[in-house]
N, C-alpha and C positions, 0 to 999 in steps of 0.2 A: 249345627247338624241336627238339632232337636226336631226340626220340621221335615227332615229327609230320611229316607230309607235307602240303603245301598244293597244290591243283590249281585252275586257273582256266580256264574255257571262255568265251572272248569270242565269243559267237555272234551271228548276224545279228538274232535276235529277243530274245535274253536273255543276260545274263552270269550264270554259275554259279560259285560258290566253294565248294570242299570242303576240310575239314580232316580228316585221318584218322590213325589210329595202327595199328601192327601188333600183332596178337594171335596167340595160339596157334591160333585158329580161322580166321584170315584177316586181313582188313583191317576196321577198325572206323571208321565215319564218326562223328566227334564233333561236327561242325558242317556244316550244309548251308544255303546261302543262294542265292537267285536273284532277279533283278530284270529288268524290261524294259530294253532298251538301244536307243539310237539311235547313229548314227555308224558302224555296220558295214554295208557293202554287199556282198552276195554273199560273205560270209565274210571280208572284208578290212576292217581298221580304217581308216576314212577321216577321221573327226572325232575327234581324240584327246581333246579336252575332254569331248565328249558321252559317250564310253565311260568316261572317268574319273569323271564324275558318277554313273554307275550303279555302278561298281566300289567307289569309296571308302567309301560308306555300309555296304556289305556287310563289308568288311574291318574297319571301325571297330566294327560290331556284334559280329562274331565275337571281336575282341580283348577287348571289354568283357564278353561273356558267359563266355568261357573264362579270362579273366585271363592271357593268354599274349601273347608278342610274336611276331608273324608277320614273317618276313623272306624266306626263300628260297621261291620258288614255281615250279611247273611249269605252263607255259601252252601251250594248243593253238594251232596255226596251220593255217589252211585258205585257201580263196579260189579263185576261178575260174582263176587264172593258174598254178597248180601243174601241172607237167609230169612225165612219167615217161619216161626215156630209158635206153638200154642202152650200156654201155661195157665194153671189154675191156682188161685190163692183163696184159702178159707179162713174165716174168723168166727169165734164164738163171742156173743155179746152178753154182758152181765145184765144190762138194763134193757130188757127186750121190749119194754113198752115205750122207750124213748125213740123218737124218730131218727132214722139214719140220716146223718148230715152229709152235705157235700164234702165237708172237710174229712169226714171218715172215709168216704169213697176215694178221695184224692190221696189219702194216706196209704190206702191199699195199692194204688197205682205206683206211688213212690217206693213202696216195699217190693213190688214185683220187679221194679227196675234194678234191684240189687240181686236178682237171681243169678246163680252161678252159670257161667258159660265156659266153653273150652278155652284153653290157654291161647293167648294171642287174639281173642275175640272180645267184643264189647257190645252191649245193648245200645243201639242207636235210637230206638223209639219204641214206645209201648202204646197200643191201641186197645182200650176196653171193648169187649165184644158183647157180653151179656152177663147178667147176675142171677143167682139163685138165692132167694130169701125164704128160708124154711120150705114150705110146700109150693111156693111161687117160683116156677122154673122158667128161665130164659127171658127175664124182664130186661128192658133196655137200660133202665136207670133204677138204682136202688135207693137213691136219696128220697126222703119223704115217706118211706115204708117203715114198718116195725117188724121185729123178728129176733129170734135167739141166735141164728146163724146166718152168715152171709158168705156166699162164694162168688168169686169173680173169674171170668174167663178172659184171657188177654192174648193178643197177638204181639209177639216180640220180634222186632226187626234187628237182626244181629249182623254185624260186619267185622272186618278185621281191624285191629287196633292200629296197625301200621298204615292202613289206608287213611284213617281219620287223622293220624299224626302227620302224614305227608301233606294233606290238604291244609292243616293248621300251620305247618312250617312255611308253606307258600304265602299264606296270609300274613304271618308274623314277619317274614323277611320283606314283604311289601310295605311294611310299616303300618299295618292295619290291625284292628282288634276283631277277632272272630266272635261275633255275637252268638251265633248258633249254626250248627251243621244241620241241614234239612235234607231228608231223603228226596232225591230228585223225582222218583215216580209220584210221590205225594204232591210235589210242586206242580208237575205237569198236569195231574188230575185237577188240581185247584184252578189252573188256568183255563181248562177247556170244558169241564163238566157242568151241566145245568143241575138245578136242584131235583128236577124230575128224574134225570138219569141216575143220580146218586140214590134216589129212593127206590126205583123199580129195579135197579141192578144194571151195571155196565162194567165192561172190561176196557180199561184205558191202556192202549199200547203205544209206547213212545219209541219210535224207530230212530235210534241215534246212530252216530258213526261207529262206535265201538261195541255197543250193546243194544239190546231191545228190552225195554222195561215193561212189566205187566203189573197193573194194579186193579183189583176188583172191589167195587163198591156195591153194597146192597143195604137197603133200609138206612141210608145215610151213614153207614159205618164201613170203614175199610176192612175187608174180609180176608184179602190175600194179596201177596206181592211176590214177584219172582223176577230174576234177571236172566235173560238168554244171552250168552256171550258171543253173539254175532249181530252185526248191524250193517250199515251202509258201506263201511270199509271192506267188509267181507265180500260184498257184491262187486265192488271195484277190483278187488284182488282176483276174484274169479274171472272177470273180464280181461284183466291183464294177462293171466295165464292162458285162458281159452282163446283169446284173439291175438296173442303174441304182440302186444302193444305196450308202450310205457305206461306207468301208473297215471301220469297226467292225462294221456290220451284215453285211458280206460275210464277215468272219472268224467271226462268230457263226453265220451260215447254214452255212458250211463245216463247223464243228465239230459243230453240233447236228443238222443236217438233210442234210448232204452224203453222197454215196456215190460211190465210184470206178467203180461198175459199174451202168450204167443198167438192165441187164436184171433186177437184183434189186430195183428200185424200183417201188412200186405207182403206176400211172398217175394215179389219182384223188387221191392224197395231196397236200395243199397246205399252205403256210405263209403267214401274213398278214404283209405288209411294211408297217410304219407309213409314212404319208405324210410328205413333207418340205416345209416351207414352206407349210403350210396345205392341201396336196393330200391327197386321200382315200387311205386305205390300200388296198392291192391284194393279190391272192393270187398266189402263185408256186408252180408245180407242182414237186414233188420231182424229176420226170423231167427238167425243164429244168435244175435245179441239178446233177443227176448228169451230164447231158450235157456241161456246161461243165467240170466237174471231170475227167471221164473223158478229154476231149480233151487237156487239159494233161498228165495223168499218162501217157497213151499216148505223147505226144511225149518225155517224160522216159525212158520205157521204151525207145523206139526209139534214143535217144542212148546209153543204157546198153548196149543190145545191140550197137550199133556198136563201142563200146569193148571189150566182151567178145570180139567177133569178132577185132578187131585184136590182142588180147592173145595169141592163140594157144592159149588155154585154154578155148575154147568147149565142147569135147567132154571136158573133164577136170574138170568141176564135179560130182563125185559127190554132194556134199551139197546142190547146188542153190544157191538164193538165200536169204540171211538179211537181212531188212529191219529196220532200227532207225531211231532219230531221231524227232522229233515227227511227221513225216508218216506214220510207220508206224501211227499211230492212226486214220487215215482209214478210214471204213467200207468194207469189201469190197476193200481194197487187195491183200490176199493173193490173192483169187480172180482179180483182174484181172492181176496179175503172173504167176500160174500159166498163165492162158490165153494171154497175149501172149508169154511166153518159153518155155513148155514145160518149165520146170524145177520141181522141188518147191520150195516157198517156206515159210519160217518167219518169223513175227514175233518179234523177239528183245527180251527185257528184259536189263538188266545182270546180271552175275554175282552170284549170291546169297552168294558168299564175302565180299562187302562188307557188313559188318554195320552196321545202324543200328537201335538199339533204340527210338528215339523217333519217328522220322519215316519212315513207310513210303512216303510219296509219292516218295521218291527212286527207288524201283523202277519206273521207267517208261522207255519207249524214248527219250524226249527227254533223259534223264540219262546215256545210254550213253557219250557222249564224255567228260563230266566224270569219271565213274567210271573209265573207261579211262586217263585222264590220271593219276588218283590211283594206280592199280595200277602203271602204268609208272614213276611217280615213286618208289614203294616199291622197285621192282626196281633202279632206278638209284641210289637212296640206299643200299640195303643190299647192292647188287651180288650179288643172288641171285634166281633165277627158280624159282618153285614150279610143280609140275605140277598141272593141274586134275584133280579126281577123275573117274575114268571111270565111266560109268553101269553099273549092275549088270546091266542087260538090254541085249542087242545092239540090239533094235528097240523104240523107244518108240512106243506107239500113241496118245499124247495128241493128236497132230496129227490122226490119223484120226478121233478122237472129235469134234474141233472141226469137221472137214469134214462129218461126218454131221449136225451140228446147224445147218449153214448153210442159208439159204433155198434152195429149189430153183430152178434156172434155168427160164426160160420155154421155152427151146428148147435142144437140145443143140448144143454147138460142139466142134470138134476143136481140138487144141492147134496153135498156130502152129508152122510148120516153122522150125527154126533153120538157115536157108540162108545161107551166107556171102555178104556183100555186099548182102543184102536190105534192110538198114537204112541203107545209105550215103546215099541221096538224101534221105530224111527228116531224117537227122542234119545234112547240109549245109544244108538249108533252115532247120533250127532254129538252127544256129550263125550263119547269115546275118543273123538278126534280133537277135543278142545285143547287139552294140555299140549299136544304136539304142535298145534297151531300157535299157541301162546309162546312156546319155546322158540319157534321160528321167528316170531315177531320180535321177541326180546333180543 
């Protein structure tokens, strides 16, 4: 297995297993398996046996097909309880004329990892933000400088111990060795962002089944992360209640006939809903379906904008918003995000450097997390980070062509103003219902 890397995404709606190998052209996926999963609620493993029942057959199938032994795996971790906080660490230096070494900087990062957190929590990852060396404030790297005092600012990603333990238990009982837990928002961003987007600033939004993850990049550094405890499953549940249909029919309606933007929907279009228990079938207007979906997606956008405001990078997202995940495939979601946020929006597929010669289905937004886990697994395994190829043209007009082909709006609307604090009340109302919904799901 020295030539292979294995990544596992334990998602709310499905578990994905990838096996890849490194080639001269990039990364080659040699096995890709996914299966529906139960036992994961809002990104967190709750029922270990249920998740194991979904994962074990995938591992067994891959072993038999490739005739290899799978042992070490990289696994994604997410969930509604992940927090992002700021910490500062200061050090006085005795030999001020000596150059600050990379080892000295790394030692500070290791020390900040030992910071105290609340009972039942643990630090999942630490991202250096900037350094102050004597009078030099806000430098991106301190190594190579001289000074008597060095201060480092860090972003700490904190999660619940039980969430990490449950994920590890699933891997252990599957007969595998957990190489590393990787934050899923970071993995998704790795799979879809370009170097230019990471530099000028971008908000990556991963619309999953149980949660919506946000990650903000600026100047090639992760600046903020947040998890909104609503995703595609919440939309399906809204349709189930609002349209009085089964959960299976609600999912089918969402995928086949749903739209995030009611203004793009023809009023007279309808879909026939089969009757239940002997009742007659009935017709449901597309506009009603779109109205239900739009209401929930707008709430998610309001929560995301609240987090973007609080990050301090609201006016520094030069590349705008990049949407990925299964929810990115909702019809007209790009148009709604553009109208509600005022940012340019791109629907993102995984990086094409991940090569799969047999299964092109892997190149879809819902695979971004798994592919990002694979890419990060390669970097950690081989301890090398490759640059992404820069586009030969400064401005790509493909997005403009897509916009021109989109249906015309019934009436013109102006973009929403990005006014600080304007999303706070909606967000607080949204969060107020979270625990009630969680208890109902449990």
